[in-house]
C-alpha positions as a printed NumPy array, in Angstrom:
array([[ 138.077,   23.972,    5.09 ],
       [ 138.25 ,   26.28 ,    2.095],
       [ 135.05 ,   27.46 ,    0.452],
       [ 135.618,   25.63 ,   -2.852],
       [ 136.055,   22.243,   -1.166],
       [ 133.073,   22.919,    1.082],
       [ 130.809,   23.693,   -1.884],
       [ 132.054,   20.564,   -3.652],
       [ 131.282,   18.321,   -0.685],
       [ 127.846,   19.893,   -0.182],
       [ 126.949,   19.542,   -3.867],
       [ 128.164,   15.932,   -3.982],
       [ 126.298,   14.967,   -0.815],
       [ 123.051,   16.68 ,   -1.822],
       [ 123.013,   15.092,   -5.28 ],
       [ 123.779,   11.634,   -3.912],
       [ 121.206,   11.904,   -1.126],
       [ 118.51 ,   13.037,   -3.549],
       [ 119.245,   10.06 ,   -5.783],
       [ 119.18 ,    7.392,   -3.05 ],
       [ 115.984,    8.837,   -1.559],
       [ 114.235,    8.679,   -4.93 ],
       [ 115.459,    5.138,   -5.626],
       [ 114.125,    3.713,   -2.358],
       [ 111.189,    6.036,   -1.674],
       [ 108.462,    3.471,   -2.377],
       [ 109.974,    0.842,   -0.089],
       [ 110.311,    3.324,    2.737],
       [ 106.824,    4.754,    2.267],
       [ 105.292,    1.283,    2.637],
       [ 107.627,    0.487,    5.545],
       [ 106.425,    3.617,    7.355],
       [ 102.823,    2.514,    6.73 ],
       [ 103.674,   -0.898,    8.222],
       [ 105.019,    0.692,   11.405],
       [ 101.982,    2.945,   11.758],
       [  99.627,    0.045,   10.981],
       [ 101.132,   -2.068,   13.787],
       [ 101.735,    0.55 ,   16.467],
       [  99.722,    3.755,   15.857],
       [  96.054,    3.533,   16.969],
       [  93.583,    4.461,   14.239],
       [  95.901,    3.572,   11.336],
       [  94.247,    0.314,   10.253],
       [  91.264,    1.906,    8.481],
       [  91.628,    3.746,    5.16 ],
       [  91.138,    7.434,    5.911],
       [  88.217,    7.962,    3.493],
       [  86.253,    4.919,    4.727],
       [  86.903,    5.825,    8.345],
       [  85.75 ,    9.413,    7.842],
       [  82.55 ,    8.206,    6.144],
       [  81.702,    5.728,    8.911],
       [  82.518,    8.156,   11.726],
       [  80.324,   10.847,   10.163],
       [  77.336,    8.487,   10.265],
       [  78.079,    7.156,   13.743],
       [  79.094,    3.69 ,   12.592],
       [  81.771,    1.805,   14.593],
       [  85.38 ,    1.501,   13.339],
       [  86.822,   -1.134,   15.639],
       [  90.543,   -1.992,   15.605],
       [  91.323,   -5.383,   17.096],
       [  95.06 ,   -5.184,   16.474],
       [  96.708,   -8.607,   16.211],
       [  99.959,   -7.435,   14.6  ],
       [ 102.03 ,   -6.747,   17.756],
       [ 101.41 ,  -10.315,   18.979],
       [ 103.162,  -11.778,   15.93 ],
       [ 106.001,   -9.259,   16.069],
       [ 106.507,   -9.877,   19.79 ],
       [ 106.703,  -13.63 ,   19.181],
       [ 109.553,  -13.255,   16.668],
       [ 111.312,  -10.639,   18.83 ],
       [ 110.978,  -12.856,   21.909],
       [ 112.52 ,  -15.821,   20.09 ],
       [ 115.431,  -13.615,   19.078],
       [ 116.046,  -12.38 ,   22.629],
       [ 116.131,  -15.957,   23.89 ],
       [ 118.736,  -16.925,   21.267],
       [ 121.202,  -14.081,   20.964],
       [ 124.088,  -14.071,   18.466],
       [ 127.593,  -14.044,   19.94 ],
       [ 130.803,  -12.967,   18.195],
       [ 133.979,  -15.028,   18.066],
       [ 137.211,  -13.906,   16.396],
       [ 139.22 ,  -16.549,   14.556],
       [ 142.749,  -16.303,   13.054],
       [ 143.08 ,  -16.494,    9.264],
       [ 146.727,  -16.397,    8.138],
       [ 150.023,  -17.62 ,    9.552],
       [ 150.735,  -14.203,   11.095],
       [ 147.606,  -14.337,   13.21 ],
       [ 147.823,  -15.694,   16.74 ],
       [ 145.196,  -17.807,   18.471],
       [ 145.7  ,  -15.987,   21.786],
       [ 145.267,  -12.601,   20.085],
       [ 142.032,  -13.894,   18.559],
       [ 140.829,  -14.775,   22.069],
       [ 141.826,  -11.299,   23.279],
       [ 139.89 ,   -9.651,   20.449],
       [ 136.857,  -11.821,   21.225],
       [ 137.026,  -10.781,   24.881],
       [ 137.495,   -7.118,   23.962],
       [ 134.417,   -7.229,   21.694],
       [ 132.443,   -8.767,   24.557],
       [ 133.703,   -5.938,   26.766],
       [ 132.515,   -3.364,   24.201],
       [ 129.105,   -5.029,   24.132],
       [ 128.897,   -4.959,   27.922],
       [ 129.822,   -1.288,   28.397],
       [ 127.627,   -0.272,   25.447],
       [ 124.622,   -2.312,   26.586],
       [ 124.546,   -3.393,   22.977],
       [ 121.482,   -5.57 ,   23.552],
       [ 119.418,   -2.368,   23.585],
       [ 120.683,   -1.295,   20.154],
       [ 120.422,   -4.798,   18.669],
       [ 116.904,   -5.4  ,   20.015],
       [ 115.743,   -1.993,   18.796],
       [ 117.077,   -2.619,   15.291],
       [ 115.686,   -6.154,   15.126],
       [ 112.185,   -5.181,   16.246],
       [ 112.002,   -2.497,   13.549],
       [ 113.33 ,   -4.929,   10.948],
       [ 110.652,   -7.453,   11.932],
       [ 107.924,   -4.802,   11.852],
       [ 108.772,   -2.924,    8.653],
       [ 111.959,   -4.446,    7.17 ],
       [ 114.357,   -1.616,    8.166],
       [ 116.611,   -1.555,   11.242],
       [ 120.024,   -0.022,   11.906],
       [ 122.663,    0.553,   14.578],
       [ 126.166,    1.993,   14.624],
       [ 129.659,    1.786,   16.111],
       [ 131.149,    4.986,   17.518],
       [ 134.358,    5.87 ,   19.356],
       [ 134.615,    8.122,   22.403],
       [ 137.441,    9.23 ,   24.655],
       [ 137.522,    7.292,   27.914],
       [ 137.733,   10.52 ,   29.94 ],
       [ 138.317,   14.253,   29.56 ],
       [ 141.938,   13.812,   30.649],
       [ 142.865,   10.896,   28.382],
       [ 143.82 ,   10.364,   24.761],
       [ 142.658,    6.749,   24.796],
       [ 139.404,    5.958,   23.022],
       [ 136.815,    3.249,   23.551],
       [ 134.346,    1.768,   21.09 ],
       [ 130.593,    1.753,   21.72 ],
       [ 127.609,    0.193,   19.952],
       [ 124.641,    2.562,   19.772],
       [ 121.144,    2.401,   18.331],
       [ 119.814,    4.519,   15.462],
       [ 116.306,    5.606,   16.384],
       [ 114.975,    6.086,   12.869],
       [ 116.31 ,    3.391,   10.556],
       [ 114.199,    4.818,    7.707],
       [ 116.528,    7.842,    7.754],
       [ 119.627,    5.752,    6.871],
       [ 120.484,    5.671,    3.155],
       [ 123.187,    3.692,    1.369],
       [ 124.899,    4.118,   -1.929],
       [ 124.83 ,    1.417,   -4.591],
       [ 125.709,   -1.95 ,   -3.04 ],
       [ 125.075,   -5.647,   -3.497],
       [ 126.319,   -7.118,   -0.202],
       [ 123.756,   -7.785,    2.522],
       [ 125.635,   -5.624,    5.04 ],
       [ 126.264,   -2.844,    2.469],
       [ 129.999,   -3.19 ,    3.107],
       [ 130.682,   -2.525,   -0.592],
       [ 128.809,    0.804,   -0.607],
       [ 130.956,    3.887,   -1.278],
       [ 128.926,    6.206,    0.913],
       [ 126.172,    6.307,    3.524],
       [ 123.843,    8.967,    4.966],
       [ 122.222,    9.279,    8.379],
       [ 119.561,   11.992,    8.179],
       [ 117.938,   13.882,   11.05 ],
       [ 115.945,   17.092,   11.449],
       [ 116.677,   19.667,   14.138],
       [ 114.729,   22.645,   15.423],
       [ 116.123,   26.016,   14.332],
       [ 116.551,   27.289,   17.895],
       [ 118.344,   24.102,   18.909],
       [ 120.599,   24.481,   15.87 ],
       [ 121.577,   28.002,   16.947],
       [ 122.307,   26.89 ,   20.508],
       [ 124.334,   23.836,   19.464],
       [ 126.389,   25.131,   16.539],
       [ 126.576,   28.842,   17.448],
       [ 125.583,   29.928,   13.965],
       [ 122.5  ,   30.905,   12.032],
       [ 120.706,   28.084,   10.141],
       [ 120.104,   28.395,    6.429],
       [ 117.302,   30.681,    5.35 ],
       [ 113.822,   29.423,    4.552],
       [ 112.041,   29.979,    1.232],
       [ 109.08 ,   28.033,   -0.147],
       [ 110.374,   28.366,   -3.704],
       [ 113.905,   27.266,   -2.879],
       [ 114.967,   23.77 ,   -3.986],
       [ 116.411,   23.241,   -0.501],
       [ 112.869,   23.443,    0.884],
       [ 111.514,   21.128,   -1.785],
       [ 114.199,   18.524,   -1.046],
       [ 113.695,   18.83 ,    2.715],
       [ 116.907,   20.598,    3.722],
       [ 115.103,   23.61 ,    5.19 ],
       [ 111.577,   24.22 ,    6.454],
       [ 109.981,   26.996,    8.425],
       [ 110.665,   25.366,   11.805],
       [ 113.47 ,   22.889,   11.117],
       [ 116.677,   22.343,    9.192],
       [ 118.168,   19.064,    8.076],
       [ 121.402,   17.64 ,    9.466],
       [ 123.122,   14.849,    7.569],
       [ 125.984,   12.595,    8.596],
       [ 127.837,   11.755,    5.403],
       [ 130.241,    8.795,    5.401],
       [ 132.27 ,    8.491,    2.218],
       [ 135.19 ,    6.34 ,    1.107],
       [ 137.721,    8.689,   -0.444],
       [ 140.34 ,    6.951,   -2.648],
       [ 144.003,    7.233,   -1.654],
       [ 147.255,    5.648,   -2.835],
       [ 149.358,    3.833,   -0.246],
       [ 152.647,    1.944,   -0.207],
       [ 152.609,   -1.574,    1.203],
       [ 155.816,   -3.014,    2.717],
       [ 156.697,   -6.68 ,    3.266],
       [ 159.248,   -7.01 ,    6.09 ],
       [ 161.831,   -9.702,    6.706],
       [ 159.732,  -11.159,    9.541],
       [ 156.907,  -11.627,    6.989],
       [ 154.834,   -8.798,    8.448],
       [ 152.966,   -6.496,    6.06 ],
       [ 152.819,   -2.845,    7.155],
       [ 151.933,    0.585,    5.769],
       [ 154.615,    2.436,    7.731],
       [ 158.253,    1.517,    8.371],
       [ 159.604,    1.676,   11.908],
       [ 163.194,    1.858,   13.034],
       [ 164.839,   -1.527,   12.7  ],
       [ 162.4  ,   -2.894,   10.093],
       [ 164.014,   -4.646,    7.125],
       [ 161.963,   -4.218,    3.938],
       [ 161.947,   -7.176,    1.568],
       [ 159.375,   -5.959,   -0.96 ],
       [ 157.093,   -3.008,   -1.485],
       [ 154.224,   -2.125,   -3.808],
       [ 151.751,    0.665,   -4.381],
       [ 148.084,   -0.081,   -3.734],
       [ 144.889,    1.892,   -4.279],
       [ 142.932,    2.131,   -1.049],
       [ 140.654,    4.635,    0.608],
       [ 140.147,    6.611,    3.794],
       [ 136.689,    6.727,    5.375],
       [ 135.7  ,   10.352,    5.952],
       [ 132.818,   11.586,    8.09 ],
       [ 131.155,   14.936,    7.466],
       [ 128.359,   16.638,    9.365],
       [ 126.368,   18.76 ,    6.917],
       [ 123.556,   21.252,    6.975],
       [ 122.018,   22.62 ,    3.803],
       [ 124.676,   25.29 ,    3.341],
       [ 127.608,   24.401,    5.593],
       [ 130.019,   21.637,    6.575],
       [ 129.739,   21.741,   10.339],
       [ 132.376,   19.124,   11.18 ],
       [ 134.667,   16.558,    9.553],
       [ 136.801,   13.643,   10.752],
       [ 138.662,   10.598,    9.476],
       [ 137.116,    7.381,   10.724],
       [ 139.61 ,    5.255,   12.633],
       [ 138.786,    2.112,   10.641],
       [ 140.136,    1.369,    7.165],
       [ 137.641,   -1.075,    5.66 ],
       [ 134.063,   -0.591,    6.833],
       [ 131.619,    2.259,    7.269],
       [ 130.457,    1.88 ,   10.908],
       [ 126.724,    1.87 ,   10.135],
       [ 125.202,   -1.608,   10.439],
       [ 121.91 ,   -2.349,    8.65 ],
       [ 119.458,   -4.98 ,    9.845],
       [ 117.106,   -6.014,    7.063],
       [ 113.852,   -7.911,    7.206],
       [ 113.059,   -9.927,    4.109],
       [ 114.505,   -8.65 ,    0.813],
       [ 113.977,   -9.828,   -2.736],
       [ 115.071,   -8.503,   -6.137],
       [ 112.416,   -8.408,   -8.848],
       [ 113.745,   -7.513,  -12.297],
       [ 116.464,   -5.309,  -10.847],
       [ 114.167,   -3.623,   -8.327],
       [ 114.862,   -4.319,   -4.655],
       [ 111.886,   -4.909,   -2.373],
       [ 112.11 ,   -5.016,    1.419],
       [ 109.382,   -6.03 ,    3.818],
       [ 108.794,   -6.937,    7.423],
       [ 106.785,   -9.71 ,    9.023],
       [ 103.302,   -8.181,    8.754],
       [ 103.345,   -6.759,    5.209],
       [ 100.928,   -9.323,    3.748],
       [  98.885,   -9.648,    6.918],
       [  97.51 ,   -6.109,    6.722],
       [  94.601,   -6.848,    4.37 ],
       [  93.328,   -9.812,    6.452],
       [  93.652,   -7.548,    9.519],
       [  91.504,   -4.915,    7.786],
       [  88.948,   -7.612,    6.941],
       [  88.933,   -8.745,   10.553],
       [  88.334,   -5.17 ,   11.725],
       [  85.567,   -4.625,    9.152],
       [  83.621,   -7.796,    9.908],
       [  84.012,   -7.332,   13.665],
       [  82.707,   -3.779,   13.341],
       [  79.82 ,   -4.911,   11.11 ],
       [  78.851,   -7.691,   13.502],
       [  78.937,   -5.294,   16.454],
       [  76.886,   -2.787,   14.516],
       [  74.349,   -5.42 ,   13.466],
       [  73.762,   -6.645,   17.017],
       [  73.677,   -3.104,   18.432],
       [  71.029,   -1.961,   15.954],
       [  68.687,   -4.826,   16.74 ],
       [  65.934,   -3.831,   19.222],
       [  66.101,   -4.798,   22.835],
       [  64.033,   -7.821,   23.835],
       [  60.508,   -6.282,   24.087],
       [  57.178,   -7.537,   25.467],
       [  54.018,   -7.659,   23.364],
       [  51.261,   -6.229,   25.606],
       [  47.963,   -4.408,   25.278],
       [  47.203,   -1.123,   27.071],
       [  44.61 ,   -2.866,   29.175],
       [  47.122,   -5.448,   30.459],
       [  49.475,   -2.842,   31.985],
       [  46.898,   -0.214,   32.867],
       [  47.751,    1.166,   36.313],
       [  51.176,   -0.514,   36.313],
       [  52.956,    1.618,   33.712],
       [  55.683,    2.779,   36.142],
       [  56.714,   -0.825,   36.892],
       [  56.816,   -1.831,   33.246],
       [  58.685,    1.308,   32.145],
       [  61.506,    0.634,   34.637],
       [  62.188,   -2.971,   33.654],
       [  65.538,   -1.988,   32.089],
       [  66.687,   -0.412,   35.356],
       [  65.289,   -2.611,   38.128],
       [  65.037,   -6.33 ,   38.703],
       [  61.502,   -7.056,   39.988],
       [  60.581,  -10.31 ,   41.66 ],
       [  57.187,  -10.223,   39.923],
       [  55.246,   -8.146,   37.378],
       [  51.65 ,   -6.98 ,   37.801],
       [  49.376,   -7.422,   34.823],
       [  45.624,   -7.127,   34.089],
       [  43.6  ,   -9.703,   32.266],
       [  42.394,   -8.515,   28.887],
       [  39.446,  -10.35 ,   27.393],
       [  40.29 ,   -9.046,   23.927],
       [  43.831,  -10.545,   24.152],
       [  43.665,  -13.907,   25.876],
       [  46.846,  -14.993,   27.541],
       [  49.605,  -12.985,   29.12 ],
       [  52.318,  -10.613,   27.752],
       [  54.843,  -12.449,   25.603],
       [  58.56 ,  -11.633,   25.258],
       [  60.249,  -11.761,   21.834],
       [  63.4  ,  -13.724,   20.93 ],
       [  66.779,  -12.033,   21.715],
       [  68.935,  -10.524,   18.881],
       [  70.625,  -13.213,   16.821],
       [  74.239,  -12.966,   15.67 ],
       [  74.781,  -13.403,   11.943],
       [  76.374,  -16.78 ,   11.279],
       [  77.789,  -15.426,    8.001],
       [  79.582,  -12.599,    9.824],
       [  80.954,  -14.956,   12.464],
       [  82.269,  -17.188,    9.692],
       [  83.884,  -14.22 ,    7.96 ],
       [  85.538,  -13.153,   11.226],
       [  86.975,  -16.646,   11.721],
       [  88.175,  -16.747,    8.112],
       [  89.916,  -13.374,    8.45 ],
       [  91.55 ,  -14.5  ,   11.702],
       [  92.95 ,  -17.618,   10.027],
       [  94.1  ,  -15.682,    6.968],
       [  96.115,  -13.364,    9.213],
       [  98.001,  -16.391,   10.545],
       [  98.385,  -17.941,    7.102],
       [  99.881,  -14.818,    5.51 ],
       [ 102.238,  -14.109,    8.417],
       [ 103.237,  -17.747,    8.882],
       [ 102.621,  -18.172,   12.613],
       [  99.82 ,  -20.525,   13.615],
       [  98.187,  -20.816,   17.026],
       [ 100.662,  -23.424,   18.248],
       [ 103.544,  -21.019,   17.497],
       [ 101.938,  -18.452,   19.784],
       [ 101.19 ,  -20.929,   22.57 ],
       [  97.427,  -20.873,   21.894],
       [  95.122,  -23.918,   21.763],
       [  94.761,  -25.32 ,   18.238],
       [  93.667,  -28.444,   16.393],
       [  96.838,  -30.279,   17.397],
       [  96.408,  -32.522,   20.411],
       [  99.605,  -34.522,   20.834],
       [ 102.817,  -32.948,   22.04 ],
       [ 104.615,  -34.061,   18.873],
       [ 102.034,  -32.402,   16.636],
       [ 102.225,  -29.157,   18.617],
       [ 106.036,  -29.13 ,   18.434],
       [ 105.984,  -29.797,   14.696],
       [ 103.535,  -26.953,   14.064],
       [ 105.607,  -24.599,   16.215],
       [ 108.713,  -25.721,   14.348],
       [ 107.058,  -24.793,   11.05 ],
       [ 106.411,  -21.285,   12.401],
       [ 110.017,  -20.951,   13.575],
       [ 111.273,  -22.025,   10.144],
       [ 108.99 ,  -19.521,    8.426],
       [ 110.329,  -16.606,   10.48 ],
       [ 113.936,  -17.822,   10.746],
       [ 114.999,  -15.419,    7.985],
       [ 114.705,  -12.488,   10.416],
       [ 116.962,  -14.071,   13.059],
       [ 119.392,  -15.224,   10.386],
       [ 119.647,  -11.711,    8.953],
       [ 120.333,  -10.375,   12.444],
       [ 123.206,  -12.859,   12.802],
       [ 124.698,  -11.465,    9.586],
       [ 124.405,   -7.931,   10.946],
       [ 126.052,   -8.921,   14.237],
       [ 128.845,  -10.503,   12.211],
       [ 129.33 ,   -7.146,   10.479],
       [ 129.55 ,   -5.477,   13.916],
       [ 132.383,   -7.88 ,   14.726],
       [ 134.191,   -7.035,   11.49 ],
       [ 133.937,   -3.31 ,   12.184],
       [ 135.322,   -3.764,   15.709],
       [ 138.172,   -6.008,   14.546],
       [ 138.984,   -3.382,   11.905],
       [ 139.309,   -0.546,   14.443],
       [ 140.896,   -2.549,   17.305],
       [ 144.578,   -2.139,   16.174],
       [ 144.097,    1.64 ,   15.94 ],
       [ 142.271,    2.093,   19.243],
       [ 144.535,   -0.335,   21.134],
       [ 147.799,    0.803,   19.549],
       [ 150.012,    1.153,   22.646],
       [ 151.187,   -1.136,   25.407],
       [ 148.411,   -1.331,   27.951],
       [ 146.245,   -3.643,   30.029],
       [ 142.721,   -3.979,   28.675],
       [ 139.596,   -5.487,   30.139],
       [ 138.097,   -8.537,   28.438],
       [ 134.487,   -9.559,   28.864],
       [ 133.492,  -13.145,   29.605],
       [ 130.365,  -15.062,   28.648],
       [ 129.03 ,  -15.148,   32.21 ],
       [ 129.109,  -11.353,   32.541],
       [ 132.403,  -11.255,   34.459],
       [ 135.713,   -9.978,   33.121],
       [ 139.467,  -10.465,   33.17 ],
       [ 142.511,   -8.369,   32.232],
       [ 145.193,   -8.932,   29.619],
       [ 148.264,   -6.971,   28.482],
       [ 148.564,   -6.158,   24.776],
       [ 151.382,   -4.795,   22.605],
       [ 153.948,   -5.792,   25.254],
       [ 157.574,   -5.111,   24.278],
       [ 159.695,   -8.098,   25.36 ],
       [ 163.421,   -8.168,   26.137],
       [ 164.04 ,  -10.071,   22.891],
       [ 162.657,   -7.14 ,   20.883],
       [ 159.416,   -8.848,   19.912],
       [ 155.918,   -7.626,   20.702],
       [ 153.657,   -9.914,   22.705],
       [ 149.937,   -9.861,   21.847],
       [ 150.487,   -7.475,   18.921],
       [ 147.022,   -6.568,   17.621],
       [ 148.369,   -4.993,   14.436],
       [ 149.84 ,   -8.238,   13.052],
       [ 147.874,  -10.906,   11.259],
       [ 144.479,  -11.206,    9.642],
       [ 141.416,  -12.14 ,   11.66 ],
       [ 137.899,  -13.099,   10.692],
       [ 134.632,  -13.201,   12.603],
       [ 132.231,  -16.086,   13.21 ],
       [ 128.798,  -15.766,   14.823],
       [ 127.015,  -18.445,   16.808],
       [ 123.376,  -18.232,   17.849],
       [ 122.17 ,  -19.888,   21.022],
       [ 120.326,  -19.434,   24.32 ],
       [ 121.223,  -16.569,   26.615],
       [ 123.522,  -17.106,   29.592],
       [ 120.501,  -17.208,   31.931],
       [ 118.952,  -20.034,   29.918],
       [ 122.261,  -21.874,   29.742],
       [ 122.617,  -21.493,   33.512],
       [ 119.224,  -23.148,   34.088],
       [ 120.115,  -25.985,   31.742],
       [ 123.507,  -26.401,   33.432],
       [ 121.853,  -26.69 ,   36.841],
       [ 119.529,  -29.438,   35.631],
       [ 122.334,  -31.311,   33.865],
       [ 124.659,  -31.152,   36.892],
       [ 121.886,  -32.419,   39.146],
       [ 121.358,  -35.446,   36.898],
       [ 125.12 ,  -36.001,   36.638],
       [ 125.546,  -36.031,   40.418],
       [ 122.687,  -38.502,   40.749],
       [ 124.396,  -40.919,   38.364],
       [ 127.912,  -40.258,   39.71 ],
       [ 127.76 ,  -39.183,   43.391],
       [ 131.555,  -39.219,   43.748],
       [ 131.689,  -36.082,   41.575],
       [ 129.752,  -34.009,   44.12 ],
       [ 132.837,  -32.907,   46.162],
       [ 134.577,  -31.788,   42.966],
       [ 131.711,  -29.804,   41.382],
       [ 129.69 ,  -28.872,   44.453],
       [ 130.836,  -25.244,   44.282],
       [ 129.833,  -24.993,   40.619],
       [ 126.449,  -26.548,   41.332],
       [ 125.746,  -24.058,   44.138],
       [ 126.893,  -21.173,   41.949],
       [ 124.161,  -21.733,   39.35 ],
       [ 121.405,  -21.776,   41.97 ],
       [ 119.007,  -18.829,   42.118],
       [ 118.206,  -18.73 ,   45.826],
       [ 119.728,  -16.081,   48.132],
       [ 123.116,  -17.012,   49.541],
       [ 124.026,  -19.368,   46.693],
       [ 127.226,  -17.45 ,   45.995],
       [ 128.304,  -17.66 ,   49.641],
       [ 127.573,  -21.388,   49.736],
       [ 129.675,  -21.811,   46.594],
       [ 132.591,  -19.954,   48.187],
       [ 132.442,  -22.141,   51.285],
       [ 132.384,  -25.317,   49.218],
       [ 135.544,  -24.158,   47.448],
       [ 137.483,  -24.826,   50.675],
       [ 136.763,  -28.543,   50.21 ],
       [ 138.369,  -28.679,   46.762],
       [ 141.717,  -30.439,   46.175],
       [ 144.825,  -28.179,   46.287],
       [ 145.418,  -28.49 ,   42.518],
       [ 141.954,  -27.127,   41.687],
       [ 142.319,  -24.377,   44.292],
       [ 145.593,  -23.235,   42.706],
       [ 144.034,  -23.192,   39.24 ],
       [ 141.041,  -21.146,   40.417],
       [ 143.344,  -18.693,   42.208],
       [ 145.325,  -18.175,   38.987],
       [ 142.114,  -17.542,   37.01 ],
       [ 140.855,  -15.012,   39.57 ],
       [ 144.216,  -13.225,   39.55 ],
       [ 144.06 ,  -13.011,   35.752],
       [ 140.551,  -11.526,   35.821],
       [ 141.461,   -8.928,   38.437],
       [ 144.875,   -8.057,   36.986],
       [ 146.757,   -9.193,   40.101],
       [ 149.793,  -11.426,   40.412],
       [ 149.282,  -15.153,   40.757],
       [ 149.487,  -16.131,   44.454],
       [ 152.019,  -18.834,   45.429],
       [ 150.608,  -22.286,   46.114],
       [ 149.471,  -22.784,   49.671],
       [ 151.871,  -24.819,   51.79 ],
       [ 150.64 ,  -27.922,   53.503],
       [ 150.079,  -27.199,   57.23 ],
       [ 152.729,  -28.66 ,   59.603],
       [ 151.12 ,  -31.285,   61.825],
       [ 151.264,  -30.552,   65.593],
       [ 153.778,  -32.529,   67.782],
       [ 152.389,  -35.769,   69.244],
       [ 151.   ,  -35.814,   72.77 ],
       [ 153.26 ,  -37.954,   75.149],
       [ 150.253,  -39.447,   76.912],
       [ 148.804,  -40.441,   73.606],
       [ 152.167,  -42.024,   72.647],
       [ 152.183,  -44.123,   75.855],
       [ 148.647,  -45.256,   75.173],
       [ 149.602,  -46.073,   71.624],
       [ 152.558,  -48.226,   72.812],
       [ 150.329,  -50.057,   75.265],
       [ 147.843,  -50.778,   72.538],
       [ 150.641,  -52.066,   70.328],
       [ 151.849,  -54.437,   73.114],
       [ 148.324,  -55.7  ,   73.626],
       [ 148.075,  -56.262,   69.907],
       [ 151.316,  -58.277,   69.936],
       [ 150.051,  -60.425,   72.823],
       [ 146.884,  -61.067,   70.95 ],
       [ 148.883,  -62.101,   67.894],
       [ 150.928,  -64.624,   69.999],
       [ 147.805,  -66.079,   71.573],
       [ 146.251,  -66.309,   68.126],
       [ 149.238,  -68.255,   66.82 ],
       [ 149.115,  -70.644,   69.815],
       [ 145.463,  -71.257,   69.246],
       [ 146.129,  -71.898,   65.573],
       [ 148.776,  -74.586,   66.557],
       [ 146.33 ,  -76.237,   68.924],
       [ 143.74 ,  -76.219,   66.196],
       [ 146.123,  -77.955,   63.816],
       [ 146.913,  -80.677,   66.422],
       [ 143.251,  -81.307,   66.912],
       [ 142.693,  -81.547,   63.175],
       [ 145.519,  -84.154,   62.83 ],
       [ 144.151,  -86.287,   65.683],
       [ 140.695,  -86.07 ,   64.209],
       [ 141.922,  -87.275,   60.823],
       [ 143.794,  -90.275,   62.411],
       [ 140.76 ,  -91.303,   64.408],
       [ 138.624,  -91.134,   61.306],
       [ 141.009,  -93.412,   59.347],
       [ 141.024,  -96.15 ,   62.095],
       [ 137.305,  -96.073,   62.305],
       [ 136.848,  -96.506,   58.574],
       [ 139.415,  -99.438,   58.221],
       [ 137.581, -102.773,   57.057],
       [ 137.747, -106.102,   59.101],
       [ 139.854, -108.906,   57.395],
       [ 138.832, -112.673,   57.954],
       [ 141.406, -114.974,   59.738],
       [ 141.832, -117.363,   56.792],
       [ 142.833, -114.521,   54.539],
       [ 145.31 , -113.368,   57.117],
       [ 146.934, -116.779,   57.292],
       [ 147.149, -117.046,   53.52 ],
       [ 148.842, -113.716,   53.381],
       [ 151.342, -114.862,   56.057],
       [ 152.209, -118.016,   54.041]])
């Protein structure tokens, strides 16, 4: 890089960084105080009041309740993690390619252990309002030109600065800074050059670029405008470059930009690159709660308005402790004559537990030694402590039921409703995280066609932590490209739900109930039911139960396993040929058949006999039931 361009970039970056730091300095100062207030011991008392009380030996108790509320919100988020799904947008996009991109993003999350970066950013956003993470690319090995994407955390989110923007994810910002400080000796060892000089009167010292022991390093992302030509091809594809065989239908000039990355010290451009993506700066913010008041943007975390009640709680707890501690121990009222000769016993009452006490009778003080009432706690202080405790919950928005503590609610419905109110009050933090995760998906979809730009087999992650393989950019015999990641427009949708472990527990319970209502389904889903069990050997039991499945299901499972492992689909198993019949068994079978025929003949004969008997019985019954006719009537009938 020539010296003129280097000076221009340094001047531009330093002026822009100075401006964004000044514009957001108050927000970040209070955010830093919030972090220290919640996590740094000794930060909950104003320094002047603490120094005054310590100098006089007065207690400065810190009963820190802030981490409990932060942990509750962070725990809810970890139980309901956002997941990314890619969806096709235009008629050039393909549903299968969208599934491939979704699986590839899951793969990136798995190899990056992205939960660490997301949880780190979310916890800081909940505590002080500022969290951040990033997407980076790295070569897969020292002997390869292929790159892989990774999601990494940014330790200090308060050192990330954005240019002017209005979108939540800052996607419309023209530039972004990630600031860090490095020791001078480490700078020399890493960059093989001398760091910039140090001078108290220099503006570089005043603006933080150089101190006696450290120098500032700044990552500077900037969108540099460029002019590109857009081509519409006969197959309705839109491309920036024409390949051999492409037929151009229309073309137009568009104003776009390249995303440049510079690594800067106070007086030198140490490195520069062109970011592989074309739309988004790969720095992802995670905000707490933000509001715009008369053009001024304010950002806060969960505990911002709970700090004063926490200070009140500390003050009144310290005052109550001090009040009780300063009250005298429970003394006896005695006269010298009453304990004369027994002083050693009475002086050691605070160290030994005597079964009895010796005392002398004193005529001048009738009666025996009397003990005074114990120190009494101030009811006003106790009331103030309880009020401060409740005000902490009121300002943060999480009541006892939300934290699983006993409260005024007694019925299960009332407890659930109160917990639901707390979840609604803190839902903004989880919802903002979902927006940030959506931006991660957009960044990865943006860089996917450039990282996966050749024909290859890539690994796709699955929801259950397993994986499968799929070929992309495959050139077919017809001249088309199968699973072409560079064609079509894709969008990102985020769903929030329980983790896979929670879903597995729920699936086990649901399958158990389903089998109880429909036992015939057990042979068909027995392997799946065993697979979601948590006891040792469950996987082996599941594999054994697979042998009992019908051939059609076995073939389908074999094809899915082959797809995950990148192997060819095995042919369907042939039905085993039955063994030849045993001659002895055939003879026995023939004999049994003959016996069966004899029994059939005998049965028919018995049925005929039965019919004859039934006929005779009916005739006998008719003769018996025939009425007697008088003789006169018979003669009349004959005439």
